C-alpha positions as CSV (number, residue, x, y, z in Angstrom):
1,M,4.0,-14.7,0.8
2,K,3.4,-10.9,-0.3
3,Q,3.8,-9.4,-3.3
4,L,3.1,-5.7,-5.5
5,G,0.8,-5.8,-8.4
6,I,0.6,-3.5,-11.4
7,S,-2.8,-3.1,-13.5
8,L,-3.3,-3.6,-17.1
9,Y,-6.5,-2.5,-19.3
10,P,-6.3,-3.8,-22.3
11,E,-9.1,-1.9,-24.0
12,Q,-7.3,1.1,-23.6
13,S,-3.6,0.0,-24.5
14,T,-1.5,-2.3,-27.4
15,F,0.1,-5.6,-26.7
16,E,3.4,-4.1,-27.0
17,R,3.0,-1.3,-24.5
18,D,1.9,-3.5,-22.2
19,K,4.3,-6.0,-22.8
20,E,6.8,-3.1,-22.0
21,Y,5.0,-2.7,-19.0
22,M,4.8,-5.7,-17.3
23,D,8.7,-6.6,-18.3
24,L,9.7,-3.8,-16.3
25,A,7.1,-4.3,-13.7
26,H,8.9,-7.4,-13.6
27,K,12.4,-6.3,-13.4
28,Y,11.3,-4.5,-10.1
29,G,9.8,-7.8,-8.5
30,Y,6.3,-6.7,-9.5
31,R,4.2,-10.4,-9.8
32,R,0.5,-9.6,-9.6
33,I,-1.8,-8.3,-12.3
34,F,-4.8,-6.4,-11.7
35,T,-7.5,-6.3,-15.0
36,S,-11.1,-6.2,-15.8
37,L,-13.8,-8.0,-17.9
38,L,-16.3,-5.0,-16.5
39,Q,-15.6,-3.0,-19.7
40,L,-16.8,-5.8,-22.1
41,K,-20.0,-3.7,-23.1
42,S,-18.1,-0.4,-24.3
43,A,-16.8,-2.4,-27.1
44,S,-16.8,-6.0,-28.9
45,G,-16.6,-8.2,-25.8
46,E,-14.7,-10.4,-28.4
47,D,-12.0,-8.4,-29.2
48,I,-11.3,-7.5,-25.4
49,L,-11.3,-10.9,-24.5
50,A,-8.1,-11.7,-26.9
51,K,-6.5,-8.6,-26.3
52,L,-7.1,-9.7,-22.2
53,K,-6.1,-13.4,-23.0
54,K,-2.7,-12.3,-25.3
55,D,-1.9,-9.9,-22.1
56,V,-2.5,-12.8,-19.4
57,A,-0.7,-15.7,-21.6
58,Y,2.5,-13.1,-21.7
59,A,1.8,-12.2,-17.7
60,N,2.0,-16.2,-16.8
61,D,5.3,-16.3,-18.6
62,L,6.8,-14.3,-16.7
63,G,5.6,-15.2,-13.7
64,F,2.3,-12.9,-12.6
65,K,-0.6,-13.7,-11.2
66,T,-3.5,-12.1,-13.0
67,V,-6.7,-11.4,-11.4
68,V,-9.5,-10.1,-13.2
69,D,-12.4,-8.1,-12.2
70,I,-16.1,-9.2,-13.0
71,N,-19.3,-8.8,-11.5
72,P,-22.8,-11.3,-11.5
73,V,-24.4,-9.4,-14.2
74,L,-21.1,-10.5,-16.6
75,F,-21.8,-14.2,-15.2
76,K,-25.3,-13.8,-17.0
77,D,-23.8,-12.3,-20.6
78,L,-21.4,-14.7,-20.9
79,K,-23.2,-17.2,-19.9
80,I,-20.8,-18.8,-17.4
81,D,-22.1,-21.1,-14.6
82,Y,-20.5,-20.6,-10.7
83,N,-20.3,-23.9,-10.6
84,D,-18.4,-24.3,-13.7
85,L,-15.5,-21.7,-13.8
86,V,-13.6,-23.4,-16.9
87,F,-14.1,-19.8,-18.9
88,F,-11.6,-18.3,-16.1
89,H,-9.2,-21.4,-16.4
90,D,-8.9,-21.1,-20.3
91,L,-8.4,-17.3,-19.6
92,G,-5.4,-18.5,-18.1
93,V,-5.8,-16.2,-14.7
94,W,-4.7,-17.0,-11.2
95,G,-8.0,-15.7,-10.2
96,L,-11.0,-13.5,-10.3
97,R,-12.5,-10.5,-8.2
98,L,-16.1,-10.3,-7.8
99,D,-16.4,-6.7,-7.9
100,E,-19.7,-7.5,-6.9
101,G,-21.0,-10.5,-4.6
102,F,-23.6,-13.0,-4.5
103,S,-25.8,-14.7,-2.0
104,G,-22.8,-16.0,0.2
105,M,-23.8,-19.7,-1.0
106,E,-22.3,-19.0,-4.8
107,E,-18.8,-17.4,-3.4
108,A,-18.5,-20.3,-1.0
109,A,-18.8,-22.7,-3.9
110,M,-16.4,-21.2,-6.5
111,T,-13.7,-21.5,-3.5
112,R,-14.3,-25.3,-4.2
113,N,-13.6,-24.9,-8.4
114,Q,-11.4,-27.6,-9.5
115,Y,-8.9,-25.3,-11.5
116,G,-7.9,-24.1,-7.9
117,L,-8.6,-20.4,-9.0
118,K,-8.5,-17.6,-6.3
119,I,-12.0,-16.0,-5.9
120,E,-11.4,-12.5,-4.5
121,L,-13.9,-10.3,-2.6
122,N,-14.5,-6.7,-2.5
123,M,-13.5,-5.8,0.9
124,S,-14.5,-2.4,0.5
125,R,-18.1,-3.9,0.4
126,G,-18.2,-3.6,4.8
127,T,-21.4,-5.0,6.5
128,N,-21.5,-8.9,7.2
129,Y,-20.4,-9.9,3.2
130,L,-17.6,-11.9,4.1
131,D,-19.7,-13.7,7.3
132,S,-22.4,-14.7,5.2
133,I,-20.0,-16.7,3.0
134,M,-17.8,-18.2,5.9
135,A,-21.1,-19.6,6.8
136,Y,-21.4,-21.8,3.8
137,D,-17.9,-23.1,5.0
138,P,-15.5,-22.2,2.1
139,E,-12.4,-23.4,0.9
140,N,-10.0,-20.9,2.7
141,D,-7.2,-21.5,0.6
142,N,-8.9,-20.0,-2.6
143,L,-10.7,-17.0,-0.8
144,I,-8.6,-13.7,-0.6
145,G,-9.5,-10.2,-0.8
146,C,-8.9,-7.0,-2.4
147,H,-10.0,-3.1,-1.7
148,N,-11.6,-1.2,-4.3
149,F,-10.0,1.8,-5.9
150,Y,-11.5,5.1,-6.2
151,P,-11.4,7.2,-9.9
152,Q,-13.6,10.1,-8.2
153,E,-11.6,12.7,-6.1
154,Y,-13.3,12.5,-2.4
155,T,-14.6,9.3,-2.8
156,G,-12.2,6.9,-1.1
157,L,-12.3,5.5,2.0
158,S,-11.9,6.9,5.4
159,E,-8.9,5.8,7.5
160,K,-11.4,4.5,9.8
161,I,-13.6,2.6,7.4
162,F,-11.2,1.0,6.0
163,N,-9.5,-0.6,8.9
164,E,-13.1,-1.5,10.2
165,Y,-13.7,-3.4,6.9
166,S,-10.3,-5.1,6.7
167,Q,-10.3,-6.5,10.1
168,K,-12.6,-9.0,9.6
169,Y,-10.8,-10.4,6.7
170,R,-7.8,-10.3,9.3
171,D,-10.3,-12.3,11.7
172,Y,-10.5,-14.6,9.3
173,S,-6.6,-15.1,8.6
174,L,-7.4,-14.5,4.9
175,H,-4.7,-12.8,2.2
176,T,-5.4,-8.8,2.0
177,A,-4.7,-6.3,-0.8
178,A,-5.2,-2.6,-1.7
179,F,-5.0,0.0,-4.1
180,I,-2.3,2.8,-4.6
181,S,-2.0,5.6,-7.1
182,S,0.7,6.8,-10.1
183,K,1.1,10.3,-10.4
184,N,2.3,9.1,-13.9
185,A,-0.3,6.9,-15.0
186,K,-3.0,8.6,-17.4
187,F,-6.2,5.8,-16.9
188,G,-8.0,3.5,-15.4
189,P,-11.1,1.2,-16.3
190,W,-13.1,4.5,-16.5
191,P,-13.4,8.0,-17.8
192,V,-12.2,9.4,-14.6
193,H,-8.6,10.9,-14.2
194,E,-8.0,11.7,-10.8
195,G,-5.8,8.6,-9.5
196,L,-6.8,5.3,-8.5
197,P,-6.2,4.9,-4.6
198,T,-8.2,2.6,-1.9
199,M,-8.2,5.5,1.0
200,E,-8.6,9.0,-0.1
201,S,-5.7,10.0,2.5
202,D,-3.3,8.6,-0.5
203,R,-4.7,10.1,-3.5
204,K,-2.0,13.1,-3.4
205,R,0.7,11.4,-1.6
206,N,4.2,10.3,-3.6
207,I,3.9,6.6,-4.0
208,F,6.6,5.8,-1.6
209,S,4.5,6.9,1.1
210,Q,1.5,5.6,0.3
211,V,3.2,1.8,0.7
212,T,4.2,3.1,4.0
213,H,0.8,4.1,5.0
214,L,-0.2,0.8,3.5
215,R,2.5,-1.2,5.4
216,L,1.8,0.7,8.7
217,S,-2.0,-0.1,8.3
218,K,-0.8,-4.0,8.8
219,M,-4.1,-4.9,7.5
220,I,-2.7,-5.2,3.9
221,D,-0.8,-8.3,2.3
222,D,-0.6,-6.9,-1.6
223,I,-0.3,-3.6,-2.8
224,I,-1.2,-2.6,-6.3
225,I,-0.7,0.0,-8.5
226,G,-4.5,0.8,-9.7
227,N,-3.9,2.9,-12.9
228,A,-1.6,2.8,-15.7
229,F,1.1,3.4,-16.4
230,A,3.7,4.2,-13.6
231,S,6.7,5.5,-14.4
232,E,10.3,3.7,-13.9
233,D,10.8,5.8,-11.2
234,E,7.2,5.0,-9.2
235,L,8.1,1.1,-9.9
236,A,11.1,1.6,-8.1
237,A,10.1,3.6,-5.2
238,A,7.5,1.7,-4.7
239,A,9.3,-1.8,-4.7
240,N,12.1,0.0,-2.7
241,A,9.1,1.1,0.6
242,F,7.4,-2.3,0.1
243,N,10.7,-4.3,0.4
244,S,12.5,-2.7,3.5
245,A,13.3,-3.9,6.4
246,Y,10.4,-1.6,8.0
247,P,8.2,1.2,7.3
248,T,10.5,4.3,5.8
249,L,9.5,7.8,6.9
250,K,11.6,10.1,4.8
251,I,13.4,13.0,6.5
252,K,14.4,16.4,5.0
253,F,17.5,17.4,6.8
254,E,18.4,21.6,8.2
255,D,21.1,22.6,6.3
256,D,23.6,22.8,9.2
257,V,22.8,19.0,11.0
258,L,25.8,18.1,12.2
259,P,27.1,14.6,10.9
260,I,26.5,12.9,13.9
261,E,22.9,13.8,13.9
262,Q,22.5,12.4,10.3
263,T,24.1,9.7,11.6
264,I,21.8,9.0,14.5
265,C,18.6,9.6,12.5
266,L,19.9,7.1,9.1
267,K,22.3,4.7,9.9
268,E,20.1,2.4,12.4
269,P,16.5,1.3,13.0
270,H,14.3,3.6,15.0
271,L,12.2,1.6,18.2
272,Y,9.5,3.6,19.5
273,R,9.9,3.7,23.0
274,G,6.7,2.1,24.7
275,D,6.3,4.4,27.2
276,A,5.1,6.7,24.9
277,S,4.4,10.7,25.7
278,E,2.1,12.6,23.6
279,F,4.6,15.2,23.1
280,L,7.2,13.1,22.1
281,L,8.3,10.3,19.8
282,R,11.3,8.3,21.3
283,D,14.1,6.3,20.4
284,T,16.6,6.0,23.7
285,K,19.2,3.7,21.8
286,P,20.9,6.4,20.1
287,R,21.6,8.2,23.7
288,V,23.7,4.9,24.5
289,V,25.2,4.0,21.2
290,Y,26.7,7.9,20.8
291,A,27.4,8.7,24.7
292,K,30.6,9.8,23.9
293,E,29.9,11.5,21.3
294,N,29.9,15.5,21.3
295,I,26.4,17.3,20.5
296,P,26.7,21.0,20.7
297,A,23.6,23.0,21.2
298,H,23.0,24.6,17.8
299,N,20.1,25.9,15.5
300,N,17.8,26.9,18.6
301,D,16.3,30.2,17.3
302,K,12.9,28.5,16.6
303,A,10.8,29.5,19.8
304,S,8.8,26.1,19.9
305,F,8.6,23.2,18.1
306,A,6.2,21.5,15.8
307,R,4.3,18.2,15.0
308,G,6.6,16.6,12.6
309,D,10.0,18.0,13.5
310,I,12.9,15.4,14.4
311,V,15.1,16.3,16.9
312,V,17.9,15.0,18.7
313,V,19.0,16.1,22.6
314,N,22.3,18.1,22.3
315,D,25.1,17.8,25.5
316,Q,23.0,20.6,27.7
317,Y,21.1,17.4,28.7
318,P,23.6,15.5,29.8
319,R,21.8,12.1,30.6
320,Y,19.4,12.1,27.2
321,K,22.3,13.0,25.0
322,G,21.9,11.6,21.5
323,E,18.4,10.6,22.3
324,L,16.3,10.5,19.0
325,Q,12.9,12.5,19.1
326,I,10.0,13.3,16.8
327,V,7.6,15.7,17.9
328,L,4.0,14.7,18.0
329,T,2.5,17.5,19.9
330,P,4.0,21.3,19.7
331,F,5.8,22.3,23.0
332,E,8.6,25.3,23.1
333,N,11.8,25.2,22.8
334,D,14.4,25.1,26.0
335,G,17.3,24.9,24.1
336,R,18.3,21.4,25.0
337,R,17.2,19.8,22.0
338,N,18.9,20.3,18.4
339,L,16.1,20.7,15.1
340,V,17.7,18.4,12.6
341,G,15.2,18.3,10.4
342,H,11.6,17.6,9.3
343,L,9.4,14.7,8.3
344,Y,8.8,15.4,4.8
345,A,5.0,16.4,4.4
346,D,4.0,13.4,2.8
347,D,4.8,11.4,5.5
348,L,3.6,13.9,8.4
349,D,0.1,12.3,8.5
350,L,1.5,8.7,9.4
351,L,3.0,9.3,12.4
352,K,-0.6,8.5,14.1
353,A,0.2,5.0,12.8
354,V,3.3,4.4,14.5
355,K,2.6,2.7,16.9
356,P,4.8,2.1,20.3
357,W,6.9,-0.4,20.6
358,S,7.1,-0.9,16.5
359,T,10.3,-0.4,14.5
360,F,11.0,2.2,11.2
361,I,13.3,3.5,9.4
362,M,14.4,7.2,8.6
363,K,15.6,8.0,5.2
364,Q,16.7,11.2,3.5
365,S,13.8,12.7,1.2
């Protein structure tokens, strides 16, 4: 089951504030929590553990699944044996994320723990890390993956690396997760506050578009807001993008758009015609549904169309009248298409992730 998540950092907050945030996220259907034990050395370990345990207990009461970030050094500091994970069971978490891993044998052994704890791998490590674990015959039901987040601007994953590293987890049919970033949030686990996305291209996107981006990648199951605390508007927007039947692209309409053109854009999902052109993304169904409608030519003073322009074919092109098209490559405007709007700026770059024969929704920004 795919789920939305939030992040908590008890060492930088209070139980009351964390509780309020969990209640709000729960209201919008969030069911995962990411937190970290990597900050134990920054303060009294006992105090942080007590705060974390209190947060986890309340999260469990609400039905959240909490995963805690750890590394091999922490195992040594806390005298934890990878063959005995009772420490994490007593902490009440659903799983542990290995920010840094072992040799492969240890990870595989941990998946066979008696408590059913999930072992979450750092998907951003790449290389042959996952293959080395699979060679030791892990319990796949307890093995999942989650990418890193990147606090420092310009250090997030490229789309190429993100897709390459994620594909291996897809090949093994493992559950996956990645991070998006709130613009309202003020902190994460480290002193840098430049957002906490997995992919660099998501750092400055609005949160709705970040979710859409990850959905379009088809690589990720769970989506987690990496920094705290997201606003209620952001929690709601991410949930709307996550739970929509299809990925959603936002459109900004021209002032003189016709009602029929708005209907064509917004009423039904759009199917990207499979015999794809390099110039246009085409949805041909509206020209059948609205064949009897008048769509007079208007708003045709623009000499050429730009990438991301939304156009509807007008009455001057009878066979194709009513067809919805999104411009992929600029071309000359000959007057037979009405410019009705433009993709919202944050969504423009997502066009390359919309593939022929895929279905998407458009929503007014």
